[in-house]
Backbone of each chain as ProteinMPNN parsed JSONL, in Angstrom:
{"seq_chain_A": "MPNLAKEHCSACHRAAAPLTSEQIAPLLPALSKWQIVERGGIMQLQRSFMFRNFAQALDFTHRVGELAESQGHHPAITTEWGQVTVTWWTHKIRGLHRNDFIMAARTDEVVHANV", "coords_chain_A": {"N_chain_A": [[254.785, 7.993, 82.827], [254.299, 10.461, 84.18], [250.757, 11.157, 85.928], [249.846, 14.142, 85.959], [247.97, 15.751, 85.744], [246.602, 14.785, 87.81], [247.511, 14.977, 90.402], [247.666, 17.274, 93.672], [248.701, 20.738, 94.486], [251.222, 21.024, 96.194], [252.643, 22.54, 99.592], [254.886, 24.769, 99.07], [258.101, 26.302, 99.681], [259.979, 29.05, 100.469], [262.679, 28.303, 100.773], [262.311, 26.053, 99.46], [264.231, 24.385, 96.409], [264.462, 25.707, 92.898], [263.053, 23.135, 90.466], [265.789, 20.889, 88.566], [267.317, 20.253, 85.575], [267.736, 18.242, 85.11], [265.577, 16.853, 86.444], [263.232, 17.639, 85.595], [262.892, 17.075, 83.288], [261.773, 14.082, 82.894], [259.314, 15.316, 83.166], [258.166, 16.741, 80.95], [257.485, 14.781, 78.562], [254.126, 14.54, 79.21], [253.898, 16.996, 79.26], [253.19, 18.329, 76.452], [252.959, 20.394, 74.628], [254.099, 22.283, 75.779], [255.787, 24.857, 76.733], [259.166, 25.318, 77.465], [260.169, 28.451, 78.542], [262.511, 31.68, 79.266], [263.039, 33.943, 81.358], [263.589, 37.069, 82.702], [265.872, 35.388, 83.765], [264.408, 33.973, 84.666], [263.064, 30.762, 84.696], [260.311, 29.697, 82.83], [256.51, 27.474, 82.507], [255.454, 27.567, 79.942], [252.156, 28.065, 77.91], [250.28, 28.943, 74.671], [246.942, 29.032, 74.071], [244.624, 28.811, 71.766], [241.648, 30.379, 70.279], [238.223, 30.947, 68.845], [237.689, 33.362, 68.495], [237.652, 36.45, 70.902], [235.266, 36.246, 73.093], [235.89, 33.844, 73.318], [238.411, 32.987, 74.074], [238.267, 34.61, 76.552], [236.535, 33.506, 77.829], [237.754, 31.018, 78.528], [239.879, 32.776, 80.111], [238.809, 33.206, 82.451], [238.049, 30.531, 83.412], [240.504, 29.181, 83.678], [241.512, 30.984, 85.357], [240.12, 30.76, 87.585], [240.554, 28.115, 88.452], [243.338, 28.875, 89.262], [242.833, 30.333, 92.089], [241.738, 28.036, 93.086], [243.64, 26.545, 93.403], [245.479, 28.019, 95.262], [247.477, 28.672, 93.669], [249.473, 30.831, 90.935], [248.922, 31.537, 87.85], [250.356, 34.141, 84.815], [247.947, 35.378, 83.345], [247.614, 35.661, 79.51], [245.443, 37.316, 77.555], [243.738, 37.789, 74.545], [242.521, 38.521, 71.181], [241.663, 35.651, 70.128], [243.35, 34.144, 71.376], [244.766, 33.111, 73.895], [247.526, 33.201, 76.668], [248.991, 31.436, 78.402], [251.448, 31.281, 81.947], [253.348, 29.56, 83.889], [254.836, 29.571, 87.113], [256.833, 29.829, 90.223], [256.802, 31.879, 91.855], [258.237, 32.605, 94.184], [260.235, 30.912, 94.726], [261.613, 31.601, 92.167], [261.446, 30.275, 89.484], [260.72, 27.259, 88.502], [258.411, 24.591, 89.976], [257.666, 21.348, 90.606], [254.237, 22.028, 91.47], [254.317, 23.847, 89.343], [254.173, 22.322, 86.351], [252.196, 20.32, 87.493], [249.97, 22.702, 87.685], [250.375, 23.388, 84.765], [249.518, 20.679, 83.382], [247.012, 20.759, 84.608], [245.844, 22.829, 83.331], [245.46, 22.442, 80.812], [243.73, 20.333, 80.647], [241.584, 22.0, 81.38], [240.857, 23.247, 79.385], [240.687, 21.007, 77.224], [238.259, 20.491, 78.563], [237.037, 22.728, 77.2], [236.414, 22.378, 74.815]], "CA_chain_A": [[254.967, 9.128, 82.296], [253.28, 10.867, 85.662], [249.877, 11.489, 85.739], [250.208, 15.688, 86.178], [246.571, 16.123, 86.075], [245.431, 14.343, 88.551], [247.876, 15.429, 90.99], [247.196, 18.968, 93.837], [250.397, 21.55, 95.496], [251.938, 20.964, 97.812], [252.736, 23.561, 99.678], [256.322, 25.486, 98.67], [258.471, 27.142, 100.961], [260.724, 29.667, 99.734], [263.91, 27.403, 100.381], [262.791, 24.949, 97.667], [265.486, 24.361, 94.931], [263.875, 24.955, 91.604], [263.837, 21.843, 90.113], [266.837, 20.556, 87.963], [266.365, 19.484, 84.163], [267.143, 16.373, 85.348], [263.953, 16.9, 87.726], [262.129, 18.159, 84.697], [262.838, 15.827, 81.753], [260.464, 12.689, 82.782], [257.604, 15.522, 83.295], [258.036, 17.53, 79.708], [256.631, 14.345, 77.958], [253.168, 15.073, 79.652], [253.108, 18.133, 78.693], [254.298, 18.156, 74.683], [252.294, 21.001, 74.285], [253.956, 23.784, 76.444], [257.499, 25.451, 76.575], [260.292, 25.92, 78.997], [260.823, 29.911, 78.417], [263.142, 31.775, 80.601], [262.621, 35.496, 81.432], [264.65, 37.514, 83.604], [266.866, 34.735, 84.865], [263.481, 32.95, 85.561], [262.252, 29.581, 83.985], [259.023, 29.303, 83.166], [256.486, 26.628, 81.567], [253.97, 28.437, 78.257], [251.498, 27.572, 76.328], [249.36, 29.279, 73.877], [245.491, 28.396, 73.259], [244.089, 29.446, 70.124], [240.427, 30.11, 70.227], [237.632, 31.378, 67.66], [236.924, 34.879, 68.803], [237.894, 36.961, 72.04], [234.987, 36.144, 74.221], [235.962, 32.187, 73.601], [239.096, 33.735, 74.512], [238.529, 35.887, 77.934], [235.73, 32.203, 79.202], [239.037, 30.78, 78.932], [240.879, 33.154, 81.22], [238.283, 33.057, 83.523], [237.867, 29.463, 84.33], [242.021, 29.122, 84.28], [241.561, 31.813, 86.944], [239.252, 29.865, 89.041], [241.322, 26.637, 88.882], [244.576, 29.194, 90.119], [242.403, 30.183, 92.591], [241.02, 26.612, 93.678], [244.398, 25.748, 94.034], [246.065, 29.047, 95.627], [248.982, 29.134, 92.945], [248.295, 31.679, 90.109], [250.145, 31.806, 86.831], [250.469, 34.986, 84.434], [247.635, 35.301, 81.577], [247.296, 37.051, 78.732], [244.0, 37.217, 76.523], [243.545, 38.69, 73.265], [241.543, 38.28, 70.937], [241.674, 34.479, 70.232], [244.699, 33.374, 72.18], [245.728, 33.145, 75.669], [248.675, 32.328, 76.726], [249.127, 30.758, 80.322], [252.571, 31.349, 82.307], [253.207, 28.937, 85.136], [256.288, 29.838, 87.321], [256.439, 30.222, 91.678], [257.576, 33.353, 92.45], [259.135, 31.888, 95.707], [261.682, 30.139, 94.178], [262.06, 31.946, 90.868], [261.779, 29.423, 88.995], [259.889, 25.859, 88.349], [258.249, 23.535, 90.669], [256.61, 20.805, 90.414], [253.145, 22.609, 91.294], [254.289, 23.803, 87.671], [253.637, 21.17, 86.249], [250.714, 19.786, 87.588], [248.64, 23.193, 87.096], [249.86, 23.017, 83.129], [248.435, 19.692, 82.896], [245.268, 20.829, 84.667], [245.622, 23.676, 82.369], [245.522, 21.193, 79.505], [242.287, 19.607, 80.994], [240.109, 23.283, 81.058], [240.804, 23.907, 77.434], [239.865, 19.591, 76.716], [236.532, 20.716, 78.466], [235.672, 23.748, 76.112], [236.212, 21.932, 73.027]], "C_chain_A": [[253.793, 9.914, 83.492], [252.41, 10.86, 84.993], [249.494, 12.847, 86.519], [248.801, 15.865, 87.009], [245.91, 15.414, 87.108], [246.203, 14.533, 90.044], [247.914, 17.349, 92.086], [249.157, 19.217, 94.076], [250.381, 21.273, 96.608], [252.39, 21.974, 98.016], [254.1, 24.004, 98.667], [256.86, 26.334, 99.269], [259.699, 27.457, 100.498], [262.008, 29.308, 99.809], [263.795, 26.593, 99.673], [264.29, 25.229, 97.099], [264.829, 24.599, 94.229], [264.613, 23.928, 91.162], [264.463, 21.756, 89.043], [266.571, 20.373, 86.692], [266.591, 19.146, 84.101], [265.599, 16.31, 86.048], [262.595, 17.13, 86.437], [261.668, 17.526, 83.508], [261.738, 14.947, 82.006], [259.064, 14.124, 82.749], [257.071, 16.484, 81.729], [256.904, 15.904, 78.972], [254.861, 14.631, 77.631], [252.387, 16.357, 78.903], [253.204, 18.763, 77.362], [253.399, 19.221, 74.014], [253.325, 22.721, 74.866], [255.759, 23.739, 76.901], [258.21, 25.956, 77.621], [260.455, 27.555, 78.033], [261.79, 30.149, 79.731], [263.109, 33.551, 80.221], [263.017, 36.328, 82.43], [265.463, 36.524, 84.37], [265.871, 34.117, 85.52], [262.862, 31.894, 84.579], [261.051, 29.838, 84.26], [258.461, 28.621, 82.02], [254.997, 27.892, 81.24], [253.507, 27.825, 77.872], [250.801, 28.621, 76.273], [248.532, 29.114, 73.589], [244.881, 29.254, 71.906], [242.397, 29.212, 70.5], [239.54, 30.882, 69.099], [237.223, 32.559, 67.658], [237.325, 35.222, 70.033], [236.975, 36.209, 72.815], [235.206, 34.479, 74.62], [237.539, 32.614, 74.086], [239.247, 33.664, 76.684], [237.673, 34.472, 78.819], [237.098, 31.919, 79.763], [239.72, 31.011, 80.172], [240.578, 32.873, 82.509], [238.399, 31.719, 83.903], [239.83, 28.502, 84.788], [242.775, 29.881, 85.525], [240.662, 31.14, 88.105], [240.166, 28.759, 89.097], [242.398, 27.199, 89.535], [244.066, 29.117, 91.167], [241.811, 29.056, 94.064], [242.51, 26.215, 94.609], [245.931, 26.937, 94.993], [247.409, 29.208, 95.143], [248.263, 29.91, 91.384], [249.468, 31.715, 89.442], [249.803, 33.424, 86.371], [249.315, 34.666, 82.87], [247.152, 35.757, 81.015], [246.715, 36.736, 77.532], [244.177, 38.457, 75.303], [242.799, 38.09, 71.971], [242.261, 36.919, 70.135], [242.767, 33.544, 70.297], [244.461, 33.532, 73.336], [246.547, 32.684, 75.543], [249.117, 32.281, 77.904], [251.127, 30.758, 80.556], [252.539, 30.683, 83.879], [254.679, 29.012, 85.97], [255.814, 29.903, 88.83], [257.604, 30.989, 91.939], [258.616, 32.787, 93.912], [259.862, 31.738, 95.452], [262.325, 30.554, 93.05], [262.472, 31.592, 90.409], [260.081, 28.637, 88.529], [260.18, 25.038, 89.055], [257.294, 22.682, 90.407], [255.303, 20.823, 90.559], [253.379, 23.323, 89.532], [253.467, 23.323, 86.856], [252.23, 20.456, 86.312], [249.071, 20.798, 87.314], [249.253, 23.281, 85.438], [249.57, 21.693, 82.751], [246.858, 19.838, 82.809], [244.782, 22.173, 84.089], [244.371, 22.925, 81.02], [243.81, 20.407, 80.07], [241.114, 20.615, 81.194], [239.992, 23.408, 80.237], [240.125, 22.138, 76.853], [238.511, 20.007, 77.085], [235.998, 21.885, 77.917], [235.675, 23.322, 75.003], [234.363, 20.94, 72.746]], "O_chain_A": [[252.571, 9.776, 83.439], [252.508, 10.679, 83.779], [248.9, 12.76, 87.594], [248.543, 16.027, 88.202], [244.687, 15.471, 87.236], [245.475, 14.221, 90.986], [248.116, 18.407, 91.49], [250.185, 18.548, 93.965], [249.716, 21.289, 97.644], [252.702, 22.668, 97.048], [254.205, 23.501, 97.548], [256.181, 27.329, 99.519], [260.506, 26.6, 100.14], [262.735, 29.867, 98.988], [264.77, 26.132, 99.08], [265.146, 26.075, 97.362], [263.915, 23.785, 94.355], [265.809, 23.642, 91.204], [263.973, 22.476, 88.172], [265.357, 20.296, 86.504], [266.416, 18.685, 82.973], [264.733, 15.456, 85.86], [261.403, 16.828, 86.486], [260.579, 17.446, 82.94], [260.734, 15.074, 81.305], [257.949, 13.833, 82.316], [255.911, 16.811, 81.482], [255.68, 16.024, 78.934], [254.331, 14.838, 76.54], [251.308, 16.648, 78.387], [253.315, 19.988, 77.396], [253.061, 18.994, 72.853], [253.199, 23.863, 74.423], [256.556, 22.863, 77.237], [257.914, 26.815, 78.452], [260.874, 27.554, 76.876], [261.944, 29.448, 80.731], [263.146, 34.141, 79.141], [262.348, 35.967, 83.398], [265.746, 36.765, 85.544], [266.033, 33.691, 86.664], [262.146, 32.308, 83.668], [260.578, 30.125, 85.36], [258.987, 28.662, 80.908], [254.161, 28.567, 81.84], [254.026, 26.841, 77.344], [250.541, 29.311, 77.259], [248.633, 28.856, 72.389], [245.0, 30.399, 71.468], [241.941, 28.143, 70.906], [240.249, 31.534, 68.332], [236.373, 32.9, 66.835], [237.476, 34.177, 70.666], [237.562, 35.319, 73.43], [234.899, 33.926, 75.675], [237.476, 32.049, 75.178], [239.887, 33.075, 77.556], [237.896, 34.241, 80.007], [237.577, 32.268, 80.841], [240.082, 30.198, 81.023], [241.309, 32.502, 83.427], [238.986, 31.645, 84.982], [240.189, 27.704, 85.654], [243.773, 29.711, 86.226], [240.756, 31.182, 89.331], [240.551, 28.59, 90.254], [242.818, 26.491, 90.45], [244.372, 28.091, 91.775], [241.604, 29.188, 95.271], [242.64, 25.825, 95.769], [247.077, 26.547, 95.216], [248.335, 29.689, 95.795], [247.157, 29.734, 90.873], [250.608, 31.842, 89.889], [249.148, 34.105, 87.16], [249.585, 34.077, 81.823], [246.186, 36.42, 81.391], [247.229, 36.074, 76.63], [244.616, 39.607, 75.311], [242.567, 36.884, 72.052], [243.334, 37.099, 69.559], [243.054, 32.561, 69.614], [243.675, 34.436, 73.62], [246.778, 31.85, 74.668], [249.678, 33.26, 78.394], [251.933, 30.392, 79.702], [251.898, 31.141, 84.825], [255.647, 28.486, 85.421], [254.601, 30.018, 88.999], [258.805, 30.813, 92.144], [259.829, 32.853, 94.112], [260.713, 32.506, 95.903], [263.433, 30.095, 92.769], [263.672, 31.816, 90.25], [258.952, 29.087, 88.337], [261.296, 24.544, 89.218], [256.181, 23.042, 90.023], [254.729, 19.889, 89.997], [252.504, 23.185, 88.677], [252.32, 23.697, 86.609], [251.442, 20.15, 85.418], [247.927, 20.444, 87.029], [248.281, 23.219, 84.685], [249.332, 21.587, 81.548], [245.972, 19.529, 82.012], [243.645, 22.612, 84.257], [243.2, 22.948, 80.64], [242.962, 20.095, 79.234], [239.933, 20.267, 81.194], [238.869, 23.776, 79.892], [239.139, 22.123, 76.116], [237.611, 19.971, 76.246], [234.807, 22.179, 78.018], [234.969, 23.819, 74.126], [234.032, 20.557, 71.624]]}, "seq_chain_B": "MPNLAKEHCSACHRAAAPLTSEQIAPLLPALSKWQIVERGGIMQLQRSFMFRNFAQALDFTHRVGELAESQGHHPAITTEWGQVTVTWWTHKIRGLHRNDFIMAARTDEVVHANV", "coords_chain_B": {"N_chain_B": [[241.325, 70.083, 76.673], [240.614, 66.974, 75.021], [237.871, 64.786, 75.557], [238.153, 61.814, 76.06], [237.075, 59.331, 76.921], [234.189, 60.039, 76.479], [233.664, 59.381, 73.815], [232.943, 57.531, 71.044], [233.986, 54.777, 69.323], [235.45, 54.396, 66.231], [234.784, 53.234, 62.671], [237.38, 51.731, 61.603], [239.726, 52.071, 58.922], [241.717, 49.197, 56.712], [243.894, 51.225, 55.593], [244.017, 53.563, 56.832], [245.927, 55.924, 58.477], [248.23, 54.897, 60.965], [248.405, 56.738, 64.01], [250.528, 60.204, 64.36], [252.836, 61.456, 65.879], [252.616, 63.935, 66.127], [250.156, 63.649, 66.577], [249.1, 62.028, 68.682], [249.779, 63.967, 70.733], [248.771, 65.428, 71.843], [246.274, 63.977, 73.234], [247.545, 62.785, 75.33], [247.617, 64.756, 77.661], [245.227, 63.645, 79.237], [245.545, 61.367, 79.719], [247.413, 60.19, 81.99], [248.809, 58.145, 83.137], [249.108, 56.446, 81.21], [251.354, 54.36, 79.051], [253.665, 55.276, 76.528], [254.65, 52.545, 74.551], [256.951, 50.474, 72.411], [256.807, 47.774, 70.676], [258.192, 45.432, 68.969], [258.182, 46.777, 66.526], [255.851, 47.993, 66.274], [253.733, 50.833, 67.862], [252.713, 51.257, 71.407], [249.647, 51.576, 73.253], [249.553, 51.036, 77.228], [248.925, 50.218, 80.157], [249.664, 49.444, 83.672], [247.345, 47.775, 86.443], [246.644, 47.872, 89.716], [245.893, 45.466, 92.241], [244.718, 44.093, 95.487], [244.793, 41.0, 95.516], [244.143, 37.89, 93.463], [241.683, 37.182, 92.475], [240.426, 39.823, 92.094], [241.401, 40.979, 90.64], [241.173, 39.609, 88.355], [238.579, 39.544, 88.14], [238.49, 42.437, 87.485], [239.988, 42.227, 84.612], [237.845, 40.622, 83.138], [235.536, 42.187, 83.297], [237.27, 44.483, 81.746], [237.384, 43.175, 79.375], [234.499, 42.482, 78.709], [234.11, 45.462, 78.618], [235.728, 45.718, 75.742], [234.118, 43.715, 74.217], [231.761, 45.128, 73.901], [233.017, 47.365, 72.494], [233.582, 46.233, 69.512], [236.559, 46.012, 69.753], [239.877, 44.505, 70.785], [242.003, 44.367, 73.385], [245.211, 43.624, 74.226], [245.406, 41.639, 77.837], [246.793, 41.139, 80.32], [246.444, 39.332, 82.916], [247.398, 38.536, 86.02], [248.484, 37.349, 89.459], [247.394, 40.259, 90.931], [247.908, 42.111, 89.556], [246.562, 43.708, 86.661], [247.903, 44.225, 82.863], [247.272, 46.371, 80.468], [247.135, 46.607, 77.115], [246.803, 48.615, 74.056], [246.308, 48.414, 70.756], [246.122, 48.546, 67.637], [245.207, 46.542, 65.717], [245.04, 46.198, 63.031], [246.223, 48.422, 61.145], [249.203, 48.194, 62.226], [249.37, 50.113, 64.419], [249.07, 52.855, 66.749], [245.38, 54.076, 66.586], [242.764, 56.329, 67.355], [240.758, 55.521, 67.781], [241.996, 53.51, 70.213], [243.535, 55.582, 71.991], [240.835, 56.315, 72.829], [239.824, 54.235, 74.113], [241.667, 53.472, 76.378], [240.815, 55.481, 77.917], [238.568, 54.741, 78.487], [238.753, 52.228, 80.137], [240.492, 52.765, 81.844], [238.085, 54.368, 83.255], [236.868, 51.874, 84.055], [238.236, 50.908, 85.91], [237.985, 52.877, 87.868], [235.658, 52.781, 88.294], [235.364, 50.538, 90.231], [236.277, 50.686, 92.34]], "CA_chain_B": [[241.517, 68.375, 76.51], [239.429, 66.125, 74.519], [236.783, 64.08, 76.558], [238.726, 60.742, 75.138], [236.149, 58.194, 77.298], [232.94, 59.855, 76.142], [233.705, 58.537, 72.696], [233.008, 55.709, 70.961], [235.594, 53.881, 68.663], [234.645, 54.607, 64.459], [235.16, 51.759, 62.238], [239.004, 51.794, 61.54], [239.691, 50.93, 57.419], [242.892, 49.385, 56.481], [244.433, 52.283, 54.864], [244.367, 54.241, 57.981], [247.124, 55.536, 58.645], [248.544, 55.012, 62.611], [248.37, 58.47, 65.126], [251.642, 60.69, 64.072], [253.914, 62.078, 67.725], [251.515, 65.697, 66.904], [248.785, 64.031, 66.652], [248.997, 62.026, 69.788], [250.781, 64.805, 72.262], [247.429, 66.34, 73.105], [245.914, 62.963, 74.251], [248.422, 62.249, 76.588], [247.371, 64.421, 78.929], [244.269, 62.669, 79.57], [245.831, 59.287, 79.968], [248.754, 60.041, 82.557], [249.128, 57.105, 84.094], [249.391, 55.075, 80.31], [252.859, 54.768, 78.959], [253.381, 54.438, 74.754], [255.932, 51.375, 74.125], [257.228, 49.784, 71.467], [257.064, 45.905, 70.337], [258.222, 44.377, 67.402], [258.328, 48.08, 65.536], [254.103, 48.728, 66.266], [254.121, 51.867, 69.045], [250.987, 50.742, 72.346], [249.296, 52.327, 74.73], [249.799, 49.884, 78.026], [249.029, 50.84, 82.105], [249.112, 48.375, 84.536], [246.193, 48.404, 87.432], [247.205, 46.594, 90.73], [244.98, 45.007, 92.921], [245.12, 43.455, 96.499], [244.791, 40.392, 95.636], [243.959, 37.388, 91.779], [240.331, 38.103, 92.384], [240.446, 41.162, 91.505], [242.802, 41.076, 89.288], [240.173, 38.52, 87.535], [237.434, 40.738, 87.305], [238.674, 44.059, 86.362], [240.145, 41.523, 83.221], [236.308, 40.388, 82.591], [235.623, 43.425, 82.869], [237.775, 45.334, 81.015], [236.917, 42.147, 78.127], [233.314, 43.632, 78.445], [234.176, 46.5, 77.384], [236.102, 45.248, 74.378], [233.27, 43.504, 73.015], [230.991, 46.166, 73.052], [233.133, 48.091, 70.987], [234.319, 45.42, 69.484], [238.133, 46.431, 69.83], [239.957, 44.329, 71.949], [243.427, 44.797, 73.703], [245.955, 42.936, 75.254], [244.951, 41.42, 79.007], [247.4, 40.271, 81.474], [246.33, 39.431, 84.344], [248.755, 38.109, 87.53], [248.403, 37.918, 90.954], [247.263, 41.642, 92.094], [248.175, 42.998, 88.669], [246.398, 43.389, 85.213], [248.018, 44.624, 82.223], [246.118, 46.381, 79.752], [247.699, 47.442, 75.782], [245.913, 48.775, 73.5], [246.761, 49.43, 70.177], [244.874, 48.936, 66.609], [246.452, 45.328, 64.668], [245.093, 46.321, 61.231], [246.989, 49.604, 61.134], [250.094, 48.106, 63.303], [249.522, 51.089, 65.131], [247.891, 53.399, 67.012], [244.368, 54.688, 66.484], [242.461, 57.834, 67.72], [240.029, 54.156, 68.793], [243.108, 53.386, 71.261], [243.53, 56.397, 72.838], [239.262, 56.477, 73.479], [239.347, 52.826, 74.889], [242.297, 53.378, 77.114], [240.222, 56.207, 78.941], [237.173, 54.368, 78.675], [239.229, 51.133, 80.883], [240.635, 53.802, 83.329], [236.396, 54.688, 83.597], [236.31, 50.585, 84.731], [239.199, 50.69, 87.5], [237.489, 53.563, 88.627], [233.707, 51.948, 89.134], [235.393, 49.079, 90.705], [237.017, 51.727, 93.84]], "C_chain_B": [[239.902, 67.691, 77.046], [239.406, 65.04, 75.694], [237.237, 62.679, 76.477], [237.102, 59.541, 75.446], [234.189, 58.683, 77.199], [232.854, 59.778, 74.726], [233.285, 57.698, 72.53], [233.787, 54.896, 69.328], [234.669, 53.63, 67.116], [235.568, 53.878, 64.095], [236.584, 51.883, 61.584], [239.453, 50.782, 59.971], [241.691, 50.708, 57.675], [244.435, 50.106, 56.399], [244.344, 53.753, 56.076], [245.843, 54.887, 58.199], [247.52, 55.709, 60.221], [248.473, 56.84, 63.307], [249.834, 58.865, 64.193], [251.977, 61.244, 65.257], [252.723, 63.414, 67.501], [250.302, 64.988, 66.688], [248.386, 63.067, 68.097], [249.459, 62.981, 71.377], [249.693, 65.025, 72.708], [246.766, 65.062, 73.45], [246.441, 62.365, 74.868], [248.038, 62.418, 77.725], [246.38, 63.877, 79.844], [244.122, 61.469, 80.137], [247.203, 59.62, 80.916], [249.0, 59.398, 83.131], [249.305, 55.443, 82.869], [250.529, 55.273, 80.151], [252.817, 54.245, 77.392], [254.959, 53.803, 75.01], [255.678, 50.519, 72.695], [257.219, 48.339, 71.402], [257.155, 45.503, 69.328], [258.114, 45.634, 66.144], [256.715, 48.549, 65.773], [254.167, 49.531, 68.22], [252.443, 51.171, 69.391], [250.769, 51.395, 72.792], [248.977, 51.448, 75.908], [249.788, 51.113, 79.427], [248.612, 49.248, 82.523], [248.507, 48.361, 85.611], [247.191, 47.778, 88.501], [245.828, 46.842, 91.613], [245.081, 44.346, 94.59], [245.129, 42.038, 96.546], [244.105, 39.202, 93.578], [242.407, 37.676, 91.497], [239.96, 38.897, 91.877], [240.683, 41.535, 90.48], [241.75, 40.723, 87.916], [239.434, 39.414, 87.046], [236.78, 42.026, 87.23], [239.222, 42.937, 84.911], [238.508, 41.14, 82.599], [235.339, 41.298, 81.894], [235.548, 45.018, 81.851], [237.464, 44.372, 79.212], [235.133, 42.341, 77.387], [233.162, 44.725, 77.351], [234.485, 46.587, 75.859], [234.779, 44.82, 73.578], [231.937, 44.899, 72.923], [231.502, 47.225, 72.29], [233.788, 47.455, 69.945], [235.944, 46.019, 68.774], [238.584, 46.333, 70.944], [241.704, 44.775, 72.181], [244.37, 43.561, 73.942], [246.104, 42.605, 76.78], [246.009, 40.918, 79.778], [247.138, 40.297, 82.656], [246.82, 38.052, 85.382], [248.124, 38.592, 88.683], [248.648, 39.071, 91.957], [247.909, 42.154, 90.763], [247.307, 42.557, 87.382], [246.877, 44.758, 84.494], [247.548, 44.808, 80.984], [247.329, 47.02, 78.188], [246.435, 47.521, 74.797], [246.252, 49.538, 72.069], [245.19, 48.356, 68.474], [245.919, 47.581, 65.358], [246.45, 45.69, 63.332], [245.906, 47.805, 60.713], [249.001, 49.482, 61.369], [250.411, 49.365, 63.752], [248.877, 51.656, 66.029], [246.993, 54.328, 66.583], [244.151, 55.962, 67.401], [241.059, 56.329, 69.004], [241.456, 54.132, 70.453], [243.376, 54.364, 72.266], [241.694, 56.548, 74.071], [239.391, 55.04, 74.086], [240.348, 52.79, 76.407], [242.095, 54.582, 78.86], [238.859, 55.281, 79.046], [237.662, 53.109, 79.815], [239.817, 52.364, 82.571], [238.763, 54.003, 84.338], [235.906, 52.749, 84.39], [236.887, 50.722, 86.05], [238.676, 51.505, 88.547], [235.936, 52.902, 89.212], [234.242, 50.49, 90.018], [236.035, 49.522, 91.999], [235.838, 51.703, 95.094]], "O_chain_B": [[239.034, 67.656, 77.918], [240.287, 64.586, 76.424], [236.353, 62.057, 77.066], [236.333, 59.103, 74.591], [233.236, 58.03, 77.623], [231.767, 60.182, 74.315], [233.056, 56.871, 73.412], [233.153, 55.049, 68.285], [233.648, 52.97, 66.922], [236.677, 53.682, 64.59], [236.347, 52.515, 60.555], [239.517, 49.563, 59.806], [242.542, 51.37, 58.269], [245.543, 49.802, 56.841], [244.738, 54.876, 55.761], [246.837, 54.178, 58.042], [247.087, 56.733, 60.748], [248.532, 57.892, 62.67], [250.269, 58.022, 63.408], [250.935, 61.628, 65.788], [252.06, 63.843, 68.445], [249.295, 65.689, 66.596], [247.325, 63.386, 68.633], [249.435, 62.695, 72.574], [249.466, 64.878, 73.908], [246.675, 65.225, 74.667], [245.999, 61.252, 75.154], [247.911, 61.599, 78.635], [246.61, 63.666, 81.035], [243.252, 60.809, 80.705], [248.216, 59.175, 80.377], [249.643, 59.842, 84.082], [249.475, 54.25, 83.122], [251.084, 56.156, 80.806], [252.231, 53.24, 76.992], [255.988, 54.314, 75.451], [254.66, 50.102, 72.143], [257.777, 47.767, 72.338], [256.171, 45.167, 68.669], [257.979, 45.328, 64.96], [256.463, 49.669, 65.328], [254.479, 49.02, 69.296], [251.524, 50.801, 68.661], [251.645, 52.235, 72.998], [247.893, 50.906, 75.692], [250.304, 52.213, 79.625], [247.849, 48.375, 82.11], [249.116, 49.178, 86.302], [248.288, 47.29, 88.228], [245.055, 47.795, 91.708], [246.274, 44.046, 94.614], [245.48, 41.606, 97.644], [243.715, 39.889, 92.634], [241.983, 38.272, 90.506], [239.034, 38.77, 91.075], [240.223, 42.284, 89.618], [241.608, 41.345, 86.863], [239.472, 39.978, 85.952], [235.668, 42.531, 87.076], [238.398, 43.098, 84.011], [238.216, 41.54, 81.472], [234.723, 41.347, 80.829], [234.768, 45.896, 81.485], [237.375, 44.958, 78.133], [234.71, 42.342, 76.231], [232.662, 44.931, 76.245], [233.869, 47.206, 74.992], [234.399, 45.381, 72.551], [231.433, 45.382, 71.91], [230.808, 47.935, 71.561], [234.649, 48.13, 69.382], [236.242, 46.321, 67.618], [238.373, 47.065, 71.911], [242.43, 45.342, 71.364], [243.891, 42.45, 73.715], [247.007, 43.287, 77.265], [245.868, 39.696, 79.742], [247.519, 41.164, 83.442], [246.513, 36.863, 85.304], [247.517, 39.631, 88.941], [249.338, 39.191, 92.969], [248.789, 42.929, 91.135], [247.256, 41.382, 87.018], [246.642, 45.898, 84.894], [247.333, 43.834, 80.263], [248.233, 47.824, 78.417], [245.439, 46.801, 74.742], [246.435, 50.752, 71.978], [244.054, 47.881, 68.482], [246.859, 47.737, 64.579], [247.406, 45.611, 62.56], [245.999, 47.898, 59.489], [249.849, 50.258, 60.927], [251.544, 49.816, 63.58], [247.868, 51.02, 66.335], [247.444, 55.4, 66.178], [245.04, 56.526, 68.039], [240.737, 56.27, 70.19], [241.463, 54.838, 71.461], [243.45, 53.977, 73.432], [241.478, 56.742, 75.267], [238.469, 55.004, 74.902], [239.925, 52.213, 77.409], [242.611, 54.632, 79.977], [238.216, 55.428, 80.086], [236.722, 52.951, 80.594], [239.515, 52.511, 83.756], [238.446, 53.835, 85.516], [234.894, 52.503, 85.046], [236.252, 50.676, 87.103], [238.734, 51.228, 89.745], [235.446, 52.696, 90.322], [233.487, 49.573, 90.343], [236.337, 48.614, 92.774], [236.054, 52.287, 96.156]]}, "name": "protein", "num_of_chains": 2, "seq": "MPNLAKEHCSACHRAAAPLTSEQIAPLLPALSKWQIVERGGIMQLQRSFMFRNFAQALDFTHRVGELAESQGHHPAITTEWGQVTVTWWTHKIRGLHRNDFIMAARTDEVVHANVMPNLAKEHCSACHRAAAPLTSEQIAPLLPALSKWQIVERGGIMQLQRSFMFRNFAQALDFTHRVGELAESQGHHPAITTEWGQVTVTWWTHKIRGLHRNDFIMAARTDEVVHANV"}
């Protein structure tokens, strides 16, 4: 199983093709709590994280945001009372790049650091 | 037009009825950039705010979160690169309470303080 959390995002060019199902399959076992969702024809990688209150959820959002800034790759983060939903995809290619799987694995590390 | 931003949230009991269209109508002129949306049968008040980058969006999210904590009433906040979407509704009554309109007006004040 690849250790995605140890990888860094690579430059993604507009001409790059989104990953195929065959390319995605070996990456999923490392991300068992993430789901592939499709929104407006774009495949995305999504997970909801649960928290005890709003303040903890907001703190997690802040730390995922800092991770995103550090890598120059940004998710959609929905913050609610006791829950944060993080969605990764690559706007440029309107789909999933290996970078999204790396960032999902790194997001899991942020929440583990939280507990 | 009521000055909603000057009001504070009142305690909302589970037995309270969501506002009717007739009760909502006079509150909307003060919130011209907000939309009433319906999701899963629940009426919600929603606005997207645009920013120059992710960092500014995340900062706004943090400040709306602090406002929410101060009032004990919490929205869903979706943070993306250059955009934050804030959605207010009252979970207890599965609809819109006057508190949601007050918080929408106060959210507008947060963004004005940002510019």
